[in-house]
Backbone as ProteinMPNN parsed JSONL, in Angstrom:
{"seq_chain_A": "MSLILQIETATQTCSVALAQNGELLNVIEKTDRNIHASNITLFIEEVLKQSNKSFKDLDAIAVSMGPGSYTGLRIGVSTAKGLCYALDIPLIAINTLQAMTSGFKSKCFSVQANTLFCPMIDARRMEVYCSVFDDNLNVILHTEAKIIDETSFNDVLNNHIVYFFGDGAEKCEEMLGLHLNARVMGDYQNSAKDLTLPALEKFENKDFVDVAYFEPFYLKEFIAGKKKD", "coords_chain_A": {"N_chain_A": [[104.104, -17.435, 18.973], [100.704, -16.959, 19.876], [97.791, -15.161, 20.619], [94.573, -15.733, 20.668], [91.219, -14.436, 20.286], [88.081, -15.752, 20.528], [85.023, -16.304, 19.158], [81.68, -17.444, 19.389], [78.557, -17.689, 18.067], [76.594, -19.038, 16.811], [74.368, -20.44, 17.61], [71.837, -20.729, 20.131], [73.528, -20.195, 22.124], [75.796, -17.932, 23.514], [78.955, -17.3, 23.359], [82.294, -16.754, 24.334], [85.673, -16.958, 24.091], [89.205, -17.181, 25.105], [92.316, -18.019, 23.891], [95.683, -19.144, 24.103], [98.337, -20.028, 22.21], [97.084, -22.306, 21.534], [96.136, -23.172, 23.983], [93.5, -23.08, 26.192], [92.484, -20.199, 27.889], [90.532, -18.675, 29.18], [86.879, -18.885, 29.348], [83.691, -17.5, 28.728], [80.204, -17.797, 28.862], [76.749, -18.319, 27.872], [73.6, -19.634, 27.595], [70.631, -18.865, 25.887], [67.736, -17.382, 24.619], [67.925, -14.805, 22.241], [70.132, -13.243, 23.26], [72.565, -12.397, 22.333], [73.272, -9.89, 21.194], [73.211, -8.185, 23.441], [75.123, -9.2, 25.138], [77.446, -9.921, 23.921], [79.607, -8.086, 23.636], [80.21, -7.512, 26.369], [80.948, -9.928, 27.381], [83.374, -10.316, 25.865], [85.002, -8.32, 26.929], [85.103, -9.092, 29.618], [86.407, -11.709, 29.481], [88.831, -11.095, 28.505], [89.642, -9.349, 30.683], [89.627, -11.192, 32.908], [91.636, -12.755, 32.102], [93.919, -11.265, 32.323], [94.611, -9.708, 30.088], [94.798, -7.526, 27.407], [93.059, -5.646, 24.585], [94.998, -4.868, 22.904], [96.825, -6.853, 23.085], [95.986, -8.99, 21.466], [96.383, -11.328, 18.728], [94.878, -12.296, 16.75], [91.466, -12.833, 15.747], [89.051, -15.28, 16.01], [86.218, -16.545, 14.461], [83.003, -18.275, 14.702], [81.577, -19.232, 11.764], [79.185, -20.281, 10.824], [77.181, -22.863, 9.46], [74.057, -21.651, 10.912], [72.114, -19.773, 13.325], [70.717, -17.049, 11.718], [70.488, -14.354, 12.849], [72.157, -14.695, 15.152], [74.771, -15.425, 13.876], [75.199, -13.134, 12.391], [75.542, -11.147, 14.257], [77.82, -12.115, 15.688], [79.814, -12.277, 13.706], [79.935, -9.691, 12.7], [80.724, -8.333, 14.952], [83.29, -9.481, 15.286], [84.529, -8.771, 12.957], [84.554, -5.875, 13.231], [86.275, -5.653, 15.444], [88.599, -6.542, 14.292], [89.091, -4.75, 12.318], [89.61, -2.417, 13.787], [91.642, -3.011, 15.528], [93.503, -3.936, 13.654], [94.171, -6.629, 12.87], [94.268, -10.069, 11.894], [91.422, -11.9, 10.632], [89.975, -14.961, 11.463], [87.967, -17.648, 10.201], [85.833, -20.19, 11.022], [84.27, -23.112, 10.143], [81.24, -23.884, 11.577], [80.184, -26.364, 12.269], [82.488, -27.96, 11.942], [84.06, -27.064, 14.067], [82.375, -27.723, 16.246], [82.77, -30.544, 15.939], [85.473, -30.919, 16.515], [85.532, -29.944, 19.109], [83.712, -31.775, 20.438], [85.171, -34.201, 19.951], [87.291, -33.801, 21.488], [86.29, -34.27, 24.047], [85.925, -36.939, 24.08], [86.834, -39.78, 25.526], [87.712, -42.291, 24.324], [87.064, -43.702, 21.133], [85.505, -46.22, 19.056], [87.256, -47.774, 16.28], [86.802, -46.436, 12.979], [84.788, -44.833, 13.379], [82.404, -42.248, 12.971], [81.413, -38.661, 12.949], [78.658, -36.699, 13.475], [77.753, -33.504, 13.689], [74.865, -31.53, 14.626], [72.859, -28.757, 14.079], [69.982, -27.056, 15.184], [67.326, -26.367, 12.813], [64.786, -25.845, 12.898], [61.501, -27.487, 13.11], [61.691, -30.693, 11.779], [64.155, -30.193, 10.562], [67.696, -29.954, 10.066], [70.899, -28.374, 10.263], [73.698, -29.876, 9.144], [76.711, -32.141, 8.957], [79.147, -34.586, 8.111], [81.929, -35.978, 9.571], [85.145, -37.709, 9.702], [87.394, -39.365, 11.975], [89.72, -37.736, 11.83], [88.793, -35.301, 11.208], [88.194, -35.078, 8.587], [85.991, -34.308, 5.799], [83.06, -36.19, 5.321], [80.364, -36.279, 4.508], [79.221, -33.446, 3.107], [78.291, -30.129, 4.321], [74.979, -29.426, 4.833], [71.381, -28.528, 4.662], [69.085, -30.569, 6.184], [66.287, -32.605, 6.245], [65.18, -34.694, 8.676], [64.464, -38.066, 8.655], [63.442, -41.639, 9.019], [65.132, -42.93, 7.34], [67.374, -41.386, 7.19], [70.87, -40.829, 6.784], [71.422, -43.628, 6.516], [73.164, -44.735, 4.693], [75.768, -44.213, 5.618], [75.48, -45.196, 8.302], [75.061, -47.857, 8.047], [77.708, -48.915, 7.887], [79.168, -47.703, 9.785], [79.826, -46.599, 13.149], [78.052, -43.865, 14.3], [78.203, -40.808, 15.877], [75.794, -38.481, 16.823], [75.259, -35.191, 17.528], [74.711, -31.994, 19.159], [72.516, -29.024, 19.141], [70.572, -29.819, 17.599], [70.385, -32.489, 17.528], [68.909, -33.928, 19.618], [66.213, -33.748, 19.143], [65.968, -35.385, 17.019], [66.327, -37.86, 18.055], [64.476, -40.08, 18.372], [64.029, -40.914, 15.706], [66.567, -41.349, 14.649], [67.673, -43.111, 16.491], [66.604, -45.607, 15.906], [68.418, -47.107, 14.429], [71.085, -49.349, 15.064], [73.787, -48.63, 14.98], [73.678, -45.911, 15.579], [74.507, -43.158, 17.752], [73.156, -41.038, 19.757], [73.675, -37.953, 21.19], [72.409, -35.895, 23.446], [73.216, -33.708, 25.108], [74.941, -31.795, 24.325], [76.395, -28.501, 23.87], [77.078, -25.713, 21.981], [80.253, -24.034, 21.969], [82.728, -21.457, 22.415], [85.156, -22.32, 22.984], [85.639, -24.565, 21.599], [86.582, -23.683, 19.191], [89.329, -23.57, 19.525], [91.54, -25.351, 18.669], [91.102, -25.69, 15.711], [91.423, -22.888, 15.18], [94.038, -22.282, 15.875], [95.438, -23.792, 14.044], [94.73, -22.65, 11.768], [95.712, -20.144, 12.085], [98.516, -20.713, 12.211], [98.875, -21.407, 9.711], [98.563, -19.14, 8.365], [95.94, -18.758, 7.304], [93.736, -16.855, 6.661], [90.672, -14.653, 6.327], [89.323, -12.229, 4.142], [88.669, -9.284, 5.725], [87.046, -7.227, 4.85], [85.283, -8.194, 2.954], [84.162, -10.652, 3.88], [81.547, -12.798, 4.704], [79.067, -14.305, 6.673], [78.314, -17.945, 6.718], [75.393, -18.669, 5.899], [73.831, -20.575, 4.782], [71.044, -21.042, 4.42], [68.881, -18.758, 3.072], [67.79, -15.662, 4.765], [64.383, -15.006, 5.418], [62.384, -12.365, 5.051], [60.074, -11.301, 7.503], [59.485, -13.808, 8.247], [59.863, -15.571, 11.163], [62.951, -16.809, 12.185], [64.877, -17.031, 14.257]], "CA_chain_A": [[103.094, -16.961, 20.145], [99.417, -16.516, 19.46], [96.733, -14.925, 21.401], [93.385, -15.605, 19.879], [89.934, -14.248, 20.916], [87.25, -16.835, 19.867], [83.648, -15.999, 19.279], [80.665, -18.425, 18.997], [77.126, -17.229, 18.189], [75.898, -19.698, 15.731], [73.2, -21.089, 18.037], [71.37, -19.906, 21.243], [74.627, -20.052, 23.11], [76.668, -16.806, 23.214], [80.315, -17.8, 23.971], [83.523, -16.068, 23.952], [86.906, -17.716, 24.735], [90.586, -16.67, 24.774], [93.314, -19.164, 23.839], [97.08, -18.693, 23.888], [99.206, -21.048, 21.696], [96.341, -23.528, 21.543], [95.682, -23.513, 25.297], [92.377, -22.209, 26.638], [92.784, -19.401, 29.124], [89.155, -18.468, 29.856], [85.631, -18.86, 28.445], [82.411, -17.123, 29.259], [79.126, -18.274, 27.996], [75.442, -18.309, 28.447], [72.681, -20.145, 26.682], [69.293, -18.338, 26.165], [67.369, -16.812, 23.277], [68.173, -13.453, 21.9], [71.028, -12.488, 24.238], [73.938, -12.067, 21.761], [73.464, -8.489, 20.989], [73.409, -7.531, 24.845], [76.084, -9.852, 25.975], [78.737, -10.276, 23.293], [80.708, -7.096, 24.108], [80.506, -7.589, 27.797], [81.696, -11.207, 27.517], [84.692, -10.119, 25.314], [85.724, -7.441, 27.941], [85.25, -9.913, 30.839], [87.31, -12.729, 29.222], [90.149, -10.439, 28.534], [90.025, -8.972, 32.142], [89.879, -12.389, 33.647], [92.997, -13.379, 31.645], [94.919, -10.148, 32.551], [95.056, -9.353, 28.784], [94.059, -6.34, 26.71], [92.798, -5.815, 23.199], [96.267, -4.676, 22.076], [97.634, -8.222, 23.098], [95.443, -9.91, 20.531], [97.005, -11.485, 17.569], [93.8, -12.619, 15.834], [90.084, -13.111, 16.144], [88.396, -16.409, 15.283], [84.62, -16.56, 14.67], [82.276, -19.413, 14.199], [81.141, -18.637, 10.61], [78.028, -20.895, 10.35], [75.717, -22.425, 9.411], [73.463, -21.404, 12.219], [71.129, -18.776, 13.428], [70.9, -15.836, 10.889], [70.84, -13.273, 13.701], [73.418, -14.952, 15.83], [75.769, -15.259, 13.061], [75.254, -11.641, 11.974], [76.108, -10.451, 15.396], [79.11, -12.617, 15.932], [80.723, -11.926, 12.605], [79.937, -8.179, 12.705], [81.611, -7.918, 16.122], [84.645, -9.908, 15.025], [85.1, -7.886, 11.882], [84.664, -4.641, 13.794], [87.454, -5.592, 16.268], [89.904, -6.695, 13.428], [89.428, -3.395, 11.726], [90.049, -1.484, 14.856], [92.982, -3.538, 15.991], [94.395, -4.172, 12.408], [94.634, -7.97, 13.081], [93.562, -10.993, 10.956], [90.215, -12.689, 10.975], [89.914, -16.398, 11.071], [86.645, -18.042, 10.0], [85.881, -21.593, 11.346], [82.971, -23.712, 9.98], [80.607, -24.081, 12.99], [80.081, -27.771, 12.384], [83.782, -28.435, 12.167], [84.42, -26.592, 15.46], [81.671, -28.649, 16.991], [83.268, -31.764, 15.949], [86.736, -30.831, 17.215], [85.332, -29.802, 20.551], [83.133, -33.002, 20.816], [86.179, -35.318, 19.881], [88.191, -33.562, 22.683], [85.675, -34.759, 25.179], [85.758, -38.4, 24.027], [88.018, -40.667, 26.009], [88.021, -43.229, 23.305], [85.946, -44.116, 20.123], [85.955, -47.284, 18.245], [87.815, -47.453, 14.973], [85.845, -46.3, 11.842], [83.65, -44.035, 13.956], [82.052, -41.011, 12.331], [80.725, -37.746, 13.833], [77.641, -35.752, 12.73], [77.151, -32.316, 14.43], [73.651, -31.019, 14.038], [72.195, -27.512, 14.529], [68.551, -26.998, 14.955], [66.955, -25.49, 11.862], [63.386, -25.857, 13.211], [60.845, -28.706, 12.84], [62.624, -31.906, 11.6], [65.371, -30.012, 9.739], [68.881, -29.636, 10.82], [72.112, -28.203, 9.537], [74.63, -31.024, 9.475], [77.713, -32.573, 8.206], [79.618, -35.84, 8.752], [83.319, -35.975, 9.693], [85.709, -38.92, 10.316], [88.157, -39.083, 13.259], [90.61, -36.826, 11.475], [88.105, -34.117, 10.756], [88.031, -35.03, 7.093], [84.574, -34.26, 5.527], [82.632, -37.447, 4.695], [79.264, -35.584, 3.915], [79.324, -32.027, 3.087], [77.359, -29.488, 4.989], [73.566, -29.314, 4.206], [70.24, -28.507, 5.519], [68.525, -31.874, 5.924], [65.082, -33.09, 6.958], [65.492, -36.069, 9.175], [63.414, -39.064, 8.781], [63.865, -42.926, 9.461], [66.094, -43.468, 6.45], [68.513, -40.487, 7.154], [72.241, -41.401, 7.17], [71.528, -45.085, 6.38], [74.367, -45.142, 3.909], [76.948, -44.352, 6.614], [75.149, -46.024, 9.567], [75.279, -49.349, 7.754], [79.039, -49.379, 7.989], [79.977, -47.046, 10.75], [79.165, -45.988, 14.414], [78.004, -42.436, 14.083], [77.809, -39.944, 16.919], [75.012, -37.329, 16.529], [75.379, -34.303, 18.622], [74.375, -30.579, 18.937], [71.08, -28.737, 19.635], [69.573, -30.392, 16.7], [70.319, -34.028, 17.62], [67.928, -34.47, 20.456], [64.848, -33.865, 18.561], [65.996, -36.479, 16.058], [66.74, -39.209, 18.616], [63.493, -41.083, 18.091], [64.14, -41.569, 14.379], [67.929, -41.865, 14.365], [67.866, -44.07, 17.446], [66.188, -46.879, 15.428], [69.515, -47.759, 13.897], [71.982, -49.804, 16.174], [74.915, -47.915, 15.017], [73.569, -44.466, 15.862], [74.717, -42.686, 19.126], [72.587, -39.647, 19.858], [74.232, -37.323, 22.421], [71.603, -34.68, 23.495], [73.594, -32.732, 26.074], [76.101, -30.916, 23.706], [76.126, -27.179, 23.606], [78.148, -24.982, 21.265], [81.153, -23.202, 22.873], [83.855, -20.769, 21.724], [86.461, -23.097, 23.289], [85.765, -25.587, 20.474], [87.36, -23.15, 18.013], [90.748, -23.362, 19.827], [92.443, -26.064, 17.771], [91.002, -25.269, 14.39], [91.822, -21.555, 15.017], [95.411, -22.299, 15.919], [95.979, -24.41, 12.873], [94.593, -21.63, 10.639], [96.712, -19.119, 12.366], [99.783, -20.957, 11.931], [99.049, -21.589, 8.248], [98.119, -17.779, 7.86], [94.661, -19.043, 6.581], [92.797, -15.784, 7.108], [89.637, -14.308, 5.379], [89.245, -10.748, 3.885], [87.711, -8.695, 6.666], [86.219, -6.386, 4.215], [84.253, -8.94, 2.215], [83.726, -11.909, 4.456], [80.149, -12.898, 5.223], [78.826, -15.672, 7.5], [77.882, -19.072, 5.914], [74.071, -18.67, 6.398], [73.319, -21.837, 4.194], [69.69, -20.726, 3.992], [68.635, -17.187, 3.109], [66.84, -15.171, 5.612], [63.138, -14.695, 4.774], [61.727, -11.215, 5.786], [58.609, -11.576, 7.923], [59.365, -15.138, 8.857], [60.753, -15.668, 12.364], [63.824, -17.942, 12.192], [65.767, -17.011, 15.269]], "C_chain_A": [[101.878, -16.62, 19.35], [98.421, -16.364, 20.422], [95.493, -14.766, 20.637], [92.039, -15.486, 20.533], [88.989, -15.065, 19.915], [85.825, -16.445, 20.129], [82.672, -16.968, 18.626], [79.357, -17.947, 19.3], [76.25, -17.877, 17.176], [74.498, -20.349, 16.241], [72.694, -20.165, 19.204], [72.423, -19.535, 22.359], [75.446, -18.754, 22.553], [77.874, -17.052, 23.988], [81.49, -17.0, 23.453], [84.719, -16.688, 24.807], [88.207, -16.924, 24.344], [91.562, -17.842, 24.965], [94.689, -18.564, 23.579], [97.868, -19.891, 23.494], [98.421, -22.349, 21.742], [95.907, -23.932, 22.897], [94.682, -22.523, 25.737], [92.744, -21.475, 27.877], [91.488, -19.143, 29.957], [88.065, -18.558, 28.801], [84.553, -18.361, 29.239], [81.343, -17.293, 28.364], [77.771, -18.389, 28.573], [74.525, -18.792, 27.216], [71.314, -19.679, 26.88], [69.073, -17.645, 24.688], [67.541, -15.402, 23.419], [69.029, -12.635, 22.877], [72.303, -12.025, 23.478], [74.233, -10.647, 21.689], [73.873, -7.822, 22.342], [74.533, -8.079, 25.393], [77.484, -9.933, 25.295], [79.912, -9.367, 23.73], [81.212, -7.252, 25.448], [81.396, -8.894, 28.019], [83.167, -10.99, 27.012], [85.524, -9.334, 26.315], [86.1, -8.245, 29.165], [86.295, -11.035, 30.62], [88.725, -12.155, 29.185], [90.604, -9.962, 29.964], [90.334, -10.206, 32.985], [91.307, -13.026, 33.358], [94.113, -12.446, 31.797], [95.535, -9.903, 31.13], [94.304, -8.03, 28.305], [93.874, -6.411, 25.287], [94.04, -5.673, 22.458], [97.097, -6.008, 22.166], [97.142, -9.123, 22.041], [96.227, -9.995, 19.285], [96.117, -11.694, 16.427], [92.497, -12.833, 16.479], [89.538, -14.217, 15.361], [86.925, -16.383, 15.584], [84.061, -17.771, 14.049], [81.379, -18.878, 12.99], [79.789, -19.228, 10.158], [78.305, -22.323, 9.712], [75.178, -22.305, 10.841], [72.36, -20.417, 12.051], [71.56, -17.54, 12.712], [71.22, -14.69, 11.849], [72.116, -13.409, 14.544], [74.698, -14.796, 15.135], [76.112, -13.851, 12.654], [75.94, -10.809, 13.031], [77.555, -10.853, 15.613], [80.068, -12.152, 14.967], [80.911, -10.407, 12.481], [80.946, -7.767, 13.878], [83.073, -8.274, 15.863], [85.308, -8.96, 13.988], [85.347, -6.397, 12.386], [86.068, -4.557, 14.542], [88.71, -5.804, 15.327], [90.15, -5.47, 12.727], [90.087, -2.485, 12.587], [91.387, -1.779, 15.273], [94.016, -3.793, 14.804], [95.096, -5.557, 12.618], [93.881, -8.925, 12.302], [92.313, -11.605, 11.566], [90.241, -14.077, 10.517], [88.548, -16.971, 11.177], [86.694, -19.723, 10.168], [84.45, -22.074, 11.016], [82.38, -24.247, 11.261], [80.574, -25.641, 13.168], [81.507, -28.479, 12.55], [84.303, -28.204, 13.566], [83.656, -27.428, 16.408], [82.331, -30.064, 17.156], [84.581, -31.896, 16.6], [86.476, -30.655, 18.755], [84.597, -31.192, 21.094], [84.297, -34.223, 20.937], [87.031, -35.103, 21.161], [87.688, -34.056, 23.989], [85.455, -36.307, 25.251], [87.004, -38.987, 24.502], [88.521, -41.6, 24.985], [86.759, -43.465, 22.394], [86.491, -45.358, 19.403], [86.396, -46.835, 16.78], [86.548, -47.404, 13.858], [84.629, -45.514, 12.262], [83.497, -42.681, 13.092], [81.29, -40.042, 13.204], [79.895, -36.805, 12.949], [77.124, -34.702, 13.748], [75.956, -31.814, 13.709], [73.247, -29.728, 14.699], [70.831, -27.386, 14.157], [68.094, -25.926, 13.891], [65.413, -25.36, 11.833], [62.716, -27.077, 12.544], [61.818, -29.825, 12.772], [63.868, -31.578, 10.824], [66.55, -29.535, 10.487], [69.916, -29.146, 9.888], [73.129, -29.194, 10.006], [75.671, -31.34, 8.482], [78.273, -33.829, 8.806], [81.241, -35.754, 8.495], [83.934, -37.352, 10.184], [86.559, -38.503, 11.44], [89.18, -38.059, 13.129], [90.141, -35.431, 11.113], [87.962, -33.978, 9.212], [86.379, -35.092, 6.862], [84.152, -35.486, 4.706], [81.322, -37.067, 3.922], [79.343, -34.245, 4.102], [78.126, -31.261, 3.782], [76.076, -29.136, 4.259], [72.506, -29.03, 5.24], [69.459, -29.688, 5.158], [67.285, -32.149, 6.819], [65.161, -34.406, 7.4], [64.236, -36.995, 9.151], [64.201, -40.569, 9.063], [64.961, -43.424, 8.648], [67.433, -42.626, 6.358], [69.831, -41.193, 7.584], [72.313, -42.926, 7.022], [72.853, -45.599, 5.705], [75.679, -45.271, 4.817], [76.738, -45.131, 7.824], [75.262, -47.546, 9.307], [76.599, -49.778, 7.982], [79.833, -48.662, 9.066], [79.185, -46.792, 11.943], [79.12, -44.511, 14.138], [77.432, -41.827, 15.375], [77.092, -38.733, 16.325], [74.993, -36.458, 17.721], [75.085, -32.868, 18.257], [72.891, -30.392, 19.269], [70.107, -29.248, 18.585], [69.386, -31.921, 16.674], [69.24, -34.528, 18.455], [66.684, -34.656, 19.906], [64.76, -34.915, 17.549], [66.194, -37.914, 16.664], [65.74, -40.286, 18.204], [63.646, -41.799, 16.824], [65.542, -42.164, 14.214], [68.348, -43.046, 15.286], [67.394, -45.516, 16.996], [67.313, -47.627, 14.86], [70.525, -48.072, 15.065], [73.214, -49.141, 16.186], [74.894, -46.359, 15.374], [73.804, -44.307, 17.495], [74.313, -41.36, 19.236], [72.811, -39.115, 21.223], [73.373, -36.032, 22.474], [71.98, -33.601, 24.307], [74.756, -31.915, 25.577], [75.56, -29.508, 23.546], [77.371, -26.497, 22.921], [78.956, -24.036, 22.254], [82.336, -22.694, 22.068], [85.083, -21.607, 21.916], [86.682, -24.088, 22.249], [86.557, -25.063, 19.293], [88.932, -23.214, 18.292], [91.681, -24.117, 18.882], [92.438, -25.717, 16.439], [91.584, -23.878, 14.157], [93.347, -21.553, 14.944], [96.075, -22.854, 14.695], [95.845, -23.326, 11.738], [95.529, -20.52, 10.833], [98.021, -19.441, 11.907], [100.092, -21.104, 10.403], [98.711, -20.207, 7.516], [96.799, -17.93, 6.913], [93.607, -18.081, 7.213], [91.81, -15.347, 5.99], [89.82, -12.799, 5.307], [88.262, -10.178, 4.866], [86.693, -7.77, 5.962], [85.016, -7.046, 3.566], [83.717, -10.215, 2.766], [82.316, -11.764, 4.937], [79.852, -14.209, 5.78], [78.163, -16.712, 6.383], [76.396, -19.339, 6.468], [73.43, -20.041, 6.068], [72.001, -21.694, 3.714], [69.437, -19.249, 4.136], [67.629, -16.824, 4.155], [65.589, -14.678, 4.952], [62.369, -13.623, 5.553], [60.427, -11.52, 6.182], [58.384, -12.963, 8.484], [60.337, -15.24, 9.966], [61.595, -16.84, 12.231], [64.653, -18.023, 13.456], [65.101, -16.705, 16.65]], "O_chain_A": [[101.983, -16.052, 18.263], [98.118, -17.347, 21.098], [95.324, -13.739, 19.98], [91.695, -16.378, 21.308], [89.131, -15.027, 18.693], [85.461, -16.269, 21.292], [82.811, -17.285, 17.445], [78.958, -17.775, 20.452], [75.256, -17.299, 16.737], [73.637, -20.725, 15.445], [73.06, -18.991, 19.269], [72.216, -18.753, 23.287], [75.695, -18.587, 21.359], [77.827, -17.014, 25.218], [81.598, -16.652, 22.277], [84.665, -16.861, 26.025], [88.239, -16.139, 23.396], [91.617, -18.514, 25.995], [94.801, -17.555, 22.883], [98.087, -20.753, 24.345], [99.012, -23.406, 21.964], [95.315, -25.006, 23.008], [94.903, -21.313, 25.694], [93.264, -22.063, 28.826], [91.396, -19.355, 31.166], [88.266, -18.354, 27.604], [84.449, -18.75, 30.402], [81.471, -16.986, 27.179], [77.68, -18.558, 29.788], [74.695, -18.401, 26.061], [70.745, -19.996, 27.924], [69.942, -17.423, 23.844], [67.36, -14.811, 24.484], [68.692, -11.513, 23.254], [73.064, -11.257, 24.066], [75.316, -10.203, 22.07], [74.781, -6.99, 22.366], [75.045, -7.375, 26.264], [78.521, -10.001, 25.954], [80.994, -9.81, 24.116], [82.408, -7.158, 25.721], [82.401, -8.893, 28.729], [84.102, -11.441, 27.674], [86.687, -9.68, 26.524], [87.205, -8.138, 29.695], [87.045, -11.295, 31.561], [89.662, -12.695, 29.773], [91.752, -10.145, 30.37], [91.308, -10.178, 33.737], [91.974, -13.658, 34.177], [95.231, -12.799, 31.42], [96.755, -9.888, 30.963], [93.29, -7.613, 28.866], [94.541, -7.262, 24.699], [94.18, -6.313, 21.415], [97.993, -6.212, 21.347], [97.887, -10.043, 21.703], [96.708, -8.986, 18.769], [96.443, -11.364, 15.286], [92.437, -13.006, 17.696], [89.537, -14.147, 14.132], [86.46, -16.232, 16.714], [84.538, -18.259, 13.025], [80.467, -18.098, 13.264], [79.25, -18.729, 9.17], [79.421, -22.803, 9.508], [75.766, -22.788, 11.808], [71.768, -20.203, 10.992], [72.623, -16.994, 13.007], [72.255, -14.062, 11.625], [72.963, -12.524, 14.661], [75.625, -14.159, 15.634], [77.286, -13.483, 12.604], [76.762, -9.931, 12.767], [78.426, -9.989, 15.712], [81.116, -11.642, 15.364], [82.01, -9.946, 12.171], [81.854, -6.955, 13.699], [83.979, -7.497, 16.167], [86.424, -8.463, 14.141], [86.312, -5.773, 11.944], [86.869, -3.643, 14.351], [89.772, -5.25, 15.613], [91.308, -5.108, 12.517], [91.045, -1.818, 12.198], [92.228, -0.885, 15.372], [95.228, -3.844, 15.016], [96.319, -5.69, 12.568], [92.738, -8.57, 12.013], [92.17, -11.792, 12.774], [90.491, -14.372, 9.348], [87.947, -16.793, 12.237], [87.483, -20.42, 9.53], [83.495, -21.511, 11.55], [83.036, -25.023, 11.956], [80.954, -26.115, 14.239], [81.619, -29.488, 13.247], [84.924, -29.084, 14.162], [84.262, -27.859, 17.389], [82.431, -30.647, 18.236], [84.828, -32.93, 17.222], [87.208, -31.222, 19.566], [84.959, -31.64, 22.182], [84.306, -35.037, 21.86], [87.434, -36.059, 21.822], [88.449, -34.256, 24.936], [84.938, -36.875, 26.213], [88.091, -38.747, 23.976], [89.735, -41.681, 24.799], [85.612, -43.427, 22.838], [87.689, -45.529, 19.179], [86.013, -45.811, 16.215], [85.567, -48.147, 13.875], [83.59, -45.523, 11.602], [84.486, -42.145, 12.592], [80.583, -40.475, 14.114], [80.311, -36.25, 11.932], [76.214, -34.961, 14.535], [75.917, -31.667, 12.487], [73.322, -29.679, 15.927], [70.462, -27.563, 12.996], [68.417, -24.747, 14.029], [64.833, -24.84, 10.88], [63.235, -27.637, 11.579], [62.704, -29.921, 13.621], [64.603, -32.486, 10.435], [66.422, -28.781, 11.452], [69.825, -29.497, 8.711], [73.374, -29.307, 11.207], [75.607, -30.917, 7.328], [77.917, -34.148, 9.94], [81.725, -35.502, 7.391], [83.31, -38.055, 10.978], [86.47, -37.349, 11.859], [89.571, -37.481, 14.144], [90.913, -34.534, 10.775], [87.658, -32.915, 8.67], [85.623, -35.762, 7.567], [84.699, -35.808, 3.651], [81.175, -37.493, 2.776], [79.533, -33.819, 5.241], [77.02, -31.8, 3.785], [76.122, -28.591, 3.155], [72.661, -29.234, 6.444], [69.152, -29.881, 3.982], [67.318, -31.92, 8.028], [65.214, -35.299, 6.554], [63.144, -36.645, 9.598], [65.41, -40.613, 9.29], [65.72, -44.27, 9.121], [68.395, -42.973, 5.673], [69.9, -41.977, 8.53], [73.335, -43.468, 7.443], [73.479, -46.602, 6.046], [76.469, -46.214, 4.763], [77.685, -45.698, 8.37], [75.513, -48.356, 10.199], [76.765, -50.962, 8.275], [81.014, -48.946, 9.265], [77.958, -46.755, 11.851], [80.147, -43.953, 13.751], [76.388, -42.23, 15.888], [77.632, -38.036, 15.466], [74.737, -36.925, 18.831], [75.209, -32.536, 17.078], [72.145, -31.314, 19.599], [68.896, -29.084, 18.739], [68.528, -32.522, 16.029], [68.629, -35.525, 18.071], [66.056, -35.684, 20.159], [63.664, -35.35, 17.195], [66.225, -38.938, 15.982], [66.16, -41.334, 17.716], [63.468, -43.013, 16.726], [65.715, -43.282, 13.73], [69.218, -43.848, 14.946], [67.75, -46.505, 17.637], [67.171, -48.848, 14.799], [70.789, -47.222, 15.915], [73.793, -49.008, 17.264], [75.917, -45.678, 15.444], [73.399, -45.113, 18.332], [75.079, -40.488, 18.826], [72.316, -39.611, 22.235], [73.574, -35.149, 21.64], [71.274, -32.593, 24.335], [75.504, -31.379, 26.394], [74.414, -29.32, 23.139], [78.522, -26.727, 23.291], [78.424, -23.397, 23.162], [82.868, -23.37, 21.187], [85.974, -21.597, 21.068], [87.83, -24.457, 21.999], [87.121, -25.821, 18.505], [89.729, -22.942, 17.395], [92.581, -23.485, 18.33], [93.497, -25.44, 15.876], [92.173, -23.637, 13.103], [93.915, -20.906, 14.064], [97.174, -22.427, 14.338], [96.733, -23.151, 10.903], [96.095, -19.99, 9.876], [98.672, -18.614, 11.269], [101.209, -20.975, 9.901], [98.6, -20.133, 6.292], [96.676, -17.263, 5.886], [92.794, -18.411, 8.077], [92.068, -15.631, 4.821], [90.362, -12.164, 6.212], [87.093, -10.564, 4.84], [85.588, -7.574, 6.468], [83.895, -6.539, 3.618], [82.854, -10.824, 2.134], [81.934, -10.742, 5.507], [80.42, -15.197, 5.314], [77.598, -16.322, 5.361], [76.216, -20.138, 7.387], [72.656, -20.604, 6.842], [71.735, -22.186, 2.617], [69.73, -18.61, 5.147], [66.703, -17.591, 4.419], [65.704, -13.956, 3.961], [61.77, -13.918, 6.587], [59.63, -11.97, 5.359], [57.354, -13.29, 9.072], [61.531, -15.023, 9.764], [61.017, -17.924, 12.157], [65.138, -19.123, 13.718], [65.789, -16.654, 17.67]]}, "name": "protein", "num_of_chains": 1, "seq": "MSLILQIETATQTCSVALAQNGELLNVIEKTDRNIHASNITLFIEEVLKQSNKSFKDLDAIAVSMGPGSYTGLRIGVSTAKGLCYALDIPLIAINTLQAMTSGFKSKCFSVQANTLFCPMIDARRMEVYCSVFDDNLNVILHTEAKIIDETSFNDVLNNHIVYFFGDGAEKCEEMLGLHLNARVMGDYQNSAKDLTLPALEKFENKDFVDVAYFEPFYLKEFIAGKKKD"}
């Protein structure tokens, strides 16, 4: 049995979900700028209430670890760590791009063989945080901050159909869409429910992180005085 609280704050979406044994019970989320600090605790309390569960029922907390918004990640991870300390339960960290791919795949009725998936998180201007996964969530291209131009991903696009999605994909559609094998999906939003299957797998494998020392995967350092989020 596993009851896992799932937190996603890597983008402008503030999302909290509750899953039991890999089945989603409830999710509460909202997408807007600078709402994480004021909403995260309320969302956690409400998702538990709607599911007729309490904090003492939780077996673990899963958090989207980045890459993504510096401020959003800091709030989400700090909240998750504080609850784990207080409840003495383990912390599960999920790469945000992996969670996005898991969630996106769950919405696909079918995809062609040899299809790849490229989640993208907006990093301002024409830069995105991205990675490329195959149908089994194996990493094909590792996580990086990438400036997108007409030649981006040509190596994989020449041999695969690639789905690009996330809040960083829409702005890249004009350039990526030049390739016949590119499929740009502009309506995807991050959600804590996308952590459900990766979190269950890590819970069953006891793949936990050290609550005392764990830090978000920011990918790029925050620069004081320069607005990033």
